[in-house]
C-alpha positions as a LaTeX table, in Angstrom:
\begin{tabular}{lrrr}
\hline
Residue & $x$ (\AA) & $y$ (\AA) & $z$ (\AA) \\
\hline
Met1 & 18.19 & 0.64 & $-23.12$ \\
Ile2 & 17.39 & $-2.96$ & $-22.18$ \\
Asp3 & 20.57 & $-3.22$ & $-20.06$ \\
Gln4 & 19.68 & $-0.02$ & $-18.22$ \\
Leu5 & 16.22 & $-1.34$ & $-17.50$ \\
Lys6 & 17.59 & $-4.66$ & $-16.25$ \\
Cys7 & 20.00 & $-2.76$ & $-13.99$ \\
Leu8 & 17.16 & $-0.66$ & $-12.54$ \\
Ile9 & 14.98 & $-3.71$ & $-11.96$ \\
Glu10 & 17.79 & $-5.49$ & $-10.16$ \\
Ala11 & 18.46 & $-2.42$ & $-8.00$ \\
Ala12 & 14.77 & $-2.29$ & $-7.08$ \\
Arg13 & 14.86 & $-5.96$ & $-6.07$ \\
Arg14 & 17.73 & $-5.34$ & $-3.67$ \\
Arg15 & 16.25 & $-2.19$ & $-2.15$ \\
Pro16 & 14.80 & $-2.66$ & 1.34 \\
Phe17 & 11.02 & $-2.32$ & 1.60 \\
Pro18 & 10.30 & $-0.59$ & 4.92 \\
Pro19 & 7.09 & $-1.42$ & 6.80 \\
Glu20 & 5.89 & 2.18 & 6.40 \\
Glu21 & 6.09 & 1.95 & 2.61 \\
Arg22 & 4.38 & $-1.44$ & 2.63 \\
Glu23 & 1.52 & $-0.01$ & 4.69 \\
Ala24 & 1.20 & 3.03 & 2.41 \\
Gln25 & 1.06 & 0.78 & $-0.65$ \\
Arg26 & $-1.51$ & $-1.50$ & 0.98 \\
Arg27 & $-3.74$ & 1.44 & 1.85 \\
Ser28 & $-3.35$ & 2.91 & $-1.62$ \\
Phe29 & $-4.30$ & $-0.45$ & $-3.16$ \\
Ala30 & $-7.36$ & $-0.71$ & $-0.91$ \\
Tyr31 & $-8.41$ & 2.84 & $-1.75$ \\
Gly32 & $-7.98$ & 2.39 & $-5.49$ \\
Asn33 & $-9.95$ & $-0.83$ & $-5.59$ \\
Thr34 & $-12.81$ & 0.38 & $-3.43$ \\
Lys35 & $-13.01$ & 3.75 & $-5.18$ \\
Ile36 & $-13.76$ & 1.93 & $-8.45$ \\
Glu37 & $-16.86$ & 0.37 & $-6.88$ \\
Asn38 & $-17.97$ & 3.27 & $-4.69$ \\
Asp39 & $-17.19$ & 6.87 & $-5.61$ \\
Leu40 & $-17.99$ & 8.00 & $-2.04$ \\
Ile41 & $-14.90$ & 6.27 & $-0.61$ \\
Thr42 & $-12.14$ & 8.59 & 0.60 \\
Arg43 & $-8.54$ & 7.97 & 1.59 \\
Glu44 & $-9.45$ & 9.09 & 5.08 \\
Met45 & $-12.08$ & 6.35 & 5.30 \\
Val46 & $-9.52$ & 3.74 & 4.29 \\
Asp47 & $-7.05$ & 5.09 & 6.86 \\
Glu48 & $-9.69$ & 5.03 & 9.61 \\
Gln49 & $-10.70$ & 1.46 & 8.85 \\
Asp50 & $-7.09$ & 0.33 & 8.74 \\
Glu51 & $-6.44$ & 1.84 & 12.16 \\
Leu52 & $-9.56$ & 0.15 & 13.55 \\
Leu53 & $-8.48$ & $-3.22$ & 12.16 \\
Lys54 & $-5.00$ & $-2.80$ & 13.64 \\
Arg55 & $-6.46$ & $-2.09$ & 17.08 \\
Glu56 & $-8.78$ & $-5.09$ & 16.87 \\
Leu57 & $-5.88$ & $-7.37$ & 15.94 \\
Gln58 & $-3.74$ & $-6.04$ & 18.80 \\
Glu59 & $-6.54$ & $-6.69$ & 21.30 \\
Arg60 & $-6.75$ & $-10.38$ & 20.35 \\
\hline
\end{tabular}
């Protein structure tokens, strides 16, 4: 069992991490952490704010 787990972990390390997946994980992390503090937060709100921040950064 330990060898199988080590093999899976090593395979995960070598797997490419596409920008789309990174963004989805970042948004999920932001949603999960803000939802703990404020039950009114929605995934859509996180998505909207992320898009606004992206636009602001591109304009700079």
